One Martini backbone bead per residue (centre of mass of N, CA, C, O) as a GRO file, in nm:
protein
  260
    1MET     BB    1   0.562  -0.626  -3.111
    2LYS     BB    2   0.455  -0.310  -3.121
    3LEU     BB    3   0.494  -0.253  -2.778
    4LYS     BB    4   0.778  -0.276  -2.721
    5GLY     BB    5   0.880  -0.097  -2.430
    6LYS     BB    6   0.601  -0.032  -2.326
    7SER     BB    7   0.370   0.159  -2.123
    8ALA     BB    8   0.047   0.089  -1.956
    9LEU     BB    9  -0.274   0.241  -1.884
   10ILE     BB   10  -0.587   0.084  -1.780
   11THR     BB   11  -0.913   0.151  -1.747
   12GLY     BB   12  -1.148  -0.068  -1.670
   13ALA     BB   13  -0.973  -0.375  -1.682
   14GLY     BB   14  -1.142  -0.618  -1.534
   15SER     BB   15  -1.324  -0.601  -1.801
   16GLY     BB   16  -1.395  -0.638  -2.111
   17ILE     BB   17  -1.245  -0.411  -2.301
   18GLY     BB   18  -1.006  -0.355  -2.109
   19LYS     BB   19  -0.909  -0.647  -2.088
   20SER     BB   20  -0.854  -0.693  -2.389
   21ILE     BB   21  -0.643  -0.470  -2.418
   22ALA     BB   22  -0.443  -0.571  -2.207
   23GLN     BB   23  -0.385  -0.843  -2.344
   24ALA     BB   24  -0.293  -0.729  -2.619
   25PHE     BB   25  -0.062  -0.554  -2.518
   26ALA     BB   26   0.102  -0.783  -2.391
   27ARG     BB   27   0.137  -0.944  -2.660
   28SER     BB   28   0.285  -0.668  -2.780
   29GLY     BB   29   0.501  -0.596  -2.517
   30ALA     BB   30   0.363  -0.462  -2.286
   31GLN     BB   31   0.335  -0.292  -2.001
   32VAL     BB   32   0.059  -0.351  -1.764
   33ALA     BB   33  -0.188  -0.149  -1.614
   34ILE     BB   34  -0.457  -0.256  -1.408
   35SER     BB   35  -0.751  -0.077  -1.365
   36ASP     BB   36  -0.998  -0.081  -1.091
   37LEU     BB   37  -1.250  -0.085  -0.866
   38ASN     BB   38  -1.180  -0.393  -0.882
   39LEU     BB   39  -0.915  -0.547  -0.753
   40ASP     BB   40  -0.955  -0.848  -0.814
   41ALA     BB   41  -0.992  -0.814  -1.119
   42ALA     BB   42  -0.722  -0.677  -1.180
   43GLN     BB   43  -0.539  -0.906  -1.064
   44ALA     BB   44  -0.644  -1.132  -1.248
   45VAL     BB   45  -0.540  -1.011  -1.512
   46ALA     BB   46  -0.244  -0.991  -1.430
   47GLU     BB   47  -0.209  -1.299  -1.388
   48GLU     BB   48  -0.274  -1.384  -1.675
   49ILE     BB   49  -0.041  -1.232  -1.805
   50TYR     BB   50   0.188  -1.365  -1.646
   51SER     BB   51   0.116  -1.667  -1.731
   52SER     BB   52   0.178  -1.567  -2.048
   53GLY     BB   53   0.458  -1.377  -2.018
   54GLY     BB   54   0.383  -1.113  -1.900
   55VAL     BB   55   0.329  -0.765  -1.788
   56GLY     BB   56   0.148  -0.713  -1.479
   57SER     BB   57  -0.066  -0.468  -1.294
   58GLY     BB   58  -0.273  -0.441  -1.018
   59MET     BB   59  -0.532  -0.182  -0.950
   60GLN     BB   60  -0.695   0.052  -0.760
   61MET     BB   61  -0.947   0.279  -0.920
   62ASP     BB   62  -1.094   0.598  -0.906
   63VAL     BB   63  -1.138   0.819  -1.165
   64SER     BB   64  -1.294   1.047  -0.972
   65ASP     BB   65  -1.021   1.043  -0.798
   66GLU     BB   66  -0.760   1.243  -0.778
   67LYS     BB   67  -0.562   1.096  -0.583
   68GLN     BB   68  -0.576   0.814  -0.711
   69VAL     BB   69  -0.478   0.892  -0.990
   70ASP     BB   70  -0.204   1.019  -0.921
   71ALA     BB   71  -0.093   0.768  -0.772
   72ALA     BB   72  -0.113   0.564  -1.006
   73VAL     BB   73   0.070   0.706  -1.210
   74GLU     BB   74   0.319   0.716  -1.030
   75ARG     BB   75   0.343   0.408  -1.000
   76VAL     BB   76   0.379   0.333  -1.294
   77ALA     BB   77   0.632   0.506  -1.349
   78ARG     BB   78   0.802   0.365  -1.132
   79GLU     BB   79   0.771   0.056  -1.215
   80PHE     BB   80   0.814   0.115  -1.552
   81GLY     BB   81   0.978   0.392  -1.619
   82GLY     BB   82   0.698   0.492  -1.723
   83LEU     BB   83   0.454   0.656  -1.952
   84ASP     BB   84   0.305   0.590  -2.282
   85ILE     BB   85   0.002   0.475  -2.215
   86LEU     BB   86  -0.341   0.576  -2.230
   87VAL     BB   87  -0.656   0.415  -2.129
   88SER     BB   88  -0.975   0.560  -2.130
   89ASN     BB   89  -1.241   0.327  -2.018
   90ALA     BB   90  -1.411   0.392  -1.797
   91GLY     BB   91  -1.759   0.285  -1.720
   92ILE     BB   92  -2.107   0.379  -1.720
   93GLN     BB   93  -2.474   0.313  -1.681
   94ILE     BB   94  -2.765   0.533  -1.700
   95ILE     BB   95  -3.123   0.506  -1.750
   96HIS     BB   96  -3.332   0.787  -1.852
   97PRO     BB   97  -3.537   1.012  -1.873
   98ILE     BB   98  -3.489   1.338  -1.839
   99THR     BB   99  -3.739   1.391  -1.643
  100ASP     BB  100  -3.614   1.131  -1.449
  101PHE     BB  101  -3.326   1.247  -1.402
  102ALA     BB  102  -3.112   1.232  -1.169
  103PHE     BB  103  -2.858   1.428  -1.072
  104SER     BB  104  -2.690   1.207  -0.935
  105ASP     BB  105  -2.675   1.028  -1.188
  106TRP     BB  106  -2.550   1.225  -1.380
  107ARG     BB  107  -2.287   1.267  -1.208
  108LYS     BB  108  -2.186   0.977  -1.222
  109VAL     BB  109  -2.144   0.954  -1.528
  110VAL     BB  110  -1.965   1.207  -1.569
  111ALA     BB  111  -1.742   1.137  -1.364
  112VAL     BB  112  -1.634   0.886  -1.508
  113HIS     BB  113  -1.606   0.977  -1.809
  114LEU     BB  114  -1.503   1.287  -1.787
  115ASP     BB  115  -1.348   1.328  -1.528
  116GLY     BB  116  -1.173   1.075  -1.566
  117ALA     BB  117  -1.041   1.166  -1.828
  118PHE     BB  118  -0.910   1.420  -1.717
  119LEU     BB  119  -0.744   1.309  -1.475
  120THR     BB  120  -0.577   1.101  -1.638
  121THR     BB  121  -0.465   1.299  -1.842
  122ARG     BB  122  -0.315   1.494  -1.659
  123ALA     BB  123  -0.128   1.284  -1.528
  124ALA     BB  124  -0.007   1.170  -1.791
  125MET     BB  125   0.107   1.432  -1.911
  126ARG     BB  126   0.298   1.499  -1.683
  127SER     BB  127   0.466   1.239  -1.716
  128MET     BB  128   0.540   1.264  -2.020
  129ILE     BB  129   0.680   1.540  -2.001
  130SER     BB  130   0.889   1.472  -1.781
  131SER     BB  131   1.031   1.236  -1.952
  132GLY     BB  132   1.038   1.318  -2.276
  133ARG     BB  133   0.860   1.077  -2.447
  134GLY     BB  134   0.581   1.097  -2.447
  135GLY     BB  135   0.263   0.984  -2.613
  136THR     BB  136  -0.053   0.802  -2.559
  137ILE     BB  137  -0.407   0.885  -2.589
  138LEU     BB  138  -0.694   0.688  -2.512
  139TYR     BB  139  -1.041   0.680  -2.588
  140MET     BB  140  -1.364   0.574  -2.483
  141GLY     BB  141  -1.610   0.592  -2.673
  142SER     BB  142  -1.879   0.624  -2.917
  143ILE     BB  143  -2.143   0.649  -3.111
  144HIS     BB  144  -2.235   0.859  -2.875
  145SER     BB  145  -2.029   1.082  -2.984
  146HIS     BB  146  -2.243   1.133  -3.252
  147ILE     BB  147  -2.502   1.030  -3.118
  148ALA     BB  148  -2.843   0.954  -3.019
  149SER     BB  149  -3.043   0.831  -2.741
  150PRO     BB  150  -3.276   0.736  -2.556
  151ASN     BB  151  -3.209   0.768  -2.205
  152LYS     BB  152  -2.878   0.890  -2.258
  153SER     BB  153  -2.784   1.182  -2.181
  154ALA     BB  154  -2.525   1.153  -2.006
  155TYR     BB  155  -2.364   0.969  -2.194
  156VAL     BB  156  -2.373   1.146  -2.447
  157ALA     BB  157  -2.244   1.399  -2.325
  158ALA     BB  158  -1.978   1.266  -2.236
  159LYS     BB  159  -1.891   1.149  -2.516
  160HIS     BB  160  -1.878   1.421  -2.653
  161GLY     BB  161  -1.667   1.548  -2.458
  162ILE     BB  162  -1.428   1.361  -2.532
  163LEU     BB  163  -1.372   1.479  -2.807
  164GLY     BB  164  -1.283   1.757  -2.705
  165LEU     BB  165  -1.052   1.664  -2.526
  166ALA     BB  166  -0.882   1.519  -2.743
  167ARG     BB  167  -0.837   1.776  -2.918
  168ALA     BB  168  -0.693   1.939  -2.701
  169VAL     BB  169  -0.461   1.740  -2.657
  170ALA     BB  170  -0.350   1.747  -2.944
  171LYS     BB  171  -0.270   2.048  -2.933
  172GLU     BB  172  -0.099   2.048  -2.658
  173GLY     BB  173   0.079   1.773  -2.708
  174ALA     BB  174   0.256   1.794  -2.967
  175LYS     BB  175   0.519   1.939  -2.845
  176HIS     BB  176   0.548   1.653  -2.657
  177GLY     BB  177   0.456   1.387  -2.817
  178ILE     BB  178   0.132   1.391  -2.793
  179ARG     BB  179  -0.132   1.171  -2.851
  180SER     BB  180  -0.489   1.164  -2.961
  181ASN     BB  181  -0.769   0.928  -2.938
  182VAL     BB  182  -1.091   0.788  -3.047
  183ILE     BB  183  -1.287   0.517  -2.961
  184CYS     BB  184  -1.596   0.409  -3.145
  185PRO     BB  185  -1.816   0.200  -3.054
  186GLY     BB  186  -2.040  -0.004  -3.073
  187PHE     BB  187  -2.204  -0.266  -2.981
  188VAL     BB  188  -2.091  -0.441  -2.693
  189LEU     BB  189  -2.094  -0.760  -2.528
  190THR     BB  190  -2.112  -0.649  -2.230
  191PRO     BB  191  -2.218  -0.602  -1.915
  192LEU     BB  192  -2.325  -0.316  -1.981
  193VAL     BB  193  -2.513  -0.413  -2.217
  194GLU     BB  194  -2.661  -0.652  -2.090
  195LYS     BB  195  -2.810  -0.468  -1.881
  196GLN     BB  196  -2.979  -0.298  -2.098
  197ILE     BB  197  -3.175  -0.496  -2.227
  198PRO     BB  198  -3.395  -0.529  -1.999
  199GLU     BB  199  -3.436  -0.227  -1.952
  200GLN     BB  200  -3.539  -0.158  -2.241
  201ALA     BB  201  -3.769  -0.359  -2.252
  202GLN     BB  202  -3.927  -0.223  -2.024
  203GLN     BB  203  -3.943   0.072  -2.130
  204PHE     BB  204  -4.067  -0.023  -2.433
  205GLY     BB  205  -4.235  -0.295  -2.434
  206ILE     BB  206  -4.025  -0.527  -2.517
  207THR     BB  207  -3.819  -0.748  -2.624
  208GLU     BB  208  -3.495  -0.846  -2.609
  209GLU     BB  209  -3.472  -0.915  -2.910
  210ASP     BB  210  -3.570  -0.633  -3.007
  211VAL     BB  211  -3.346  -0.469  -2.888
  212VAL     BB  212  -3.118  -0.594  -3.052
  213LYS     BB  213  -3.243  -0.575  -3.346
  214ASN     BB  214  -3.408  -0.269  -3.331
  215ILE     BB  215  -3.175  -0.098  -3.169
  216MET     BB  216  -2.871  -0.192  -3.164
  217LEU     BB  217  -2.853  -0.344  -3.483
  218ARG     BB  218  -3.015  -0.204  -3.716
  219GLU     BB  219  -2.766  -0.010  -3.844
  220THR     BB  220  -2.617  -0.235  -3.935
  221VAL     BB  221  -2.482  -0.438  -4.199
  222ASP     BB  222  -2.502  -0.744  -4.015
  223GLY     BB  223  -2.615  -0.780  -3.714
  224GLN     BB  224  -2.352  -0.709  -3.536
  225PHE     BB  225  -2.141  -0.717  -3.294
  226THR     BB  226  -1.896  -0.576  -3.146
  227SER     BB  227  -1.578  -0.665  -3.056
  228VAL     BB  228  -1.316  -0.675  -2.839
  229GLU     BB  229  -1.109  -0.736  -3.062
  230ASP     BB  230  -1.163  -0.492  -3.238
  231ILE     BB  231  -1.075  -0.283  -3.023
  232ALA     BB  232  -0.789  -0.387  -2.962
  233SER     BB  233  -0.677  -0.354  -3.249
  234THR     BB  234  -0.722  -0.047  -3.260
  235ALA     BB  235  -0.544   0.026  -3.017
  236ILE     BB  236  -0.279  -0.076  -3.135
  237PHE     BB  237  -0.273   0.100  -3.383
  238LEU     BB  238  -0.278   0.377  -3.229
  239ALA     BB  239  -0.036   0.324  -3.028
  240SER     BB  240   0.174   0.256  -3.288
  241PHE     BB  241   0.154   0.513  -3.427
  242PRO     BB  242   0.342   0.727  -3.614
  243GLY     BB  243   0.317   1.023  -3.519
  244ASN     BB  244   0.088   1.318  -3.602
  245ALA     BB  245  -0.121   1.233  -3.829
  246LEU     BB  246  -0.283   1.072  -3.586
  247THR     BB  247  -0.485   1.317  -3.436
  248GLY     BB  248  -0.789   1.404  -3.299
  249GLN     BB  249  -0.952   1.136  -3.346
  250SER     BB  250  -1.221   0.931  -3.467
  251VAL     BB  251  -1.283   0.574  -3.437
  252VAL     BB  252  -1.518   0.376  -3.595
  253VAL     BB  253  -1.651   0.060  -3.444
  254SER     BB  254  -1.976  -0.062  -3.595
  255HIS     BB  255  -2.075  -0.202  -3.855
  256GLY     BB  256  -2.201   0.080  -3.974
  257HIS     BB  257  -2.381   0.237  -3.776
  258TYR     BB  258  -2.156   0.461  -3.804
  259MET     BB  259  -2.078   0.717  -4.054
  260GLN     BB  260  -1.834   0.968  -4.137
   0.00000   0.00000   0.00000
């Protein structure tokens, strides 16, 4: 029960990594607000948490919509008596060569990953400072916060930008007891990644098996995908870490795909 008495808001938590973190946080004693663009998915996760004896609340939120973000954070603080943890996890992926990348698609990717991280951070920091309790802000980065891959320019740029945002938050938030860190997973077999496999197979003219073996997992030490459980365990560790010794950092969870 490392998070007993804490309240958390997790974005993009209707499925995949966000859902796993929400469930793990609830098992660790936290009250969890599950936000997602898909309200039904968010509410389904909240119901699963409730049926397991935890406290969960599902809500719809577009992280790139300023008013929705501010309203959601205010709701969480009101319902849970404050906000202690933000996990900025919502994300999308669109892949194209740079020369064929529509500006509208670029803006969609950056809006969700980077604008969404900023808007949720700003709202969470305001709430945490107002309460006087401080808090923890976790960002879902990627190995692509440190490296690049072909056809992912918008995603790579946004994930690199999240590192800078987290470091700025660590500097500004310290005096208010606010810590920030970035979790950087390798490839996790979520719907987002599953969608990329046939897309990359078509783009590179190779089989889907070759995409997995020779593109996604080639640089790992064991040819294995990172699991959602790996990421959730890391999130609990960072959310429950005491003091400011660990802030402004990126923690890479990738089976050795990228080593800092």
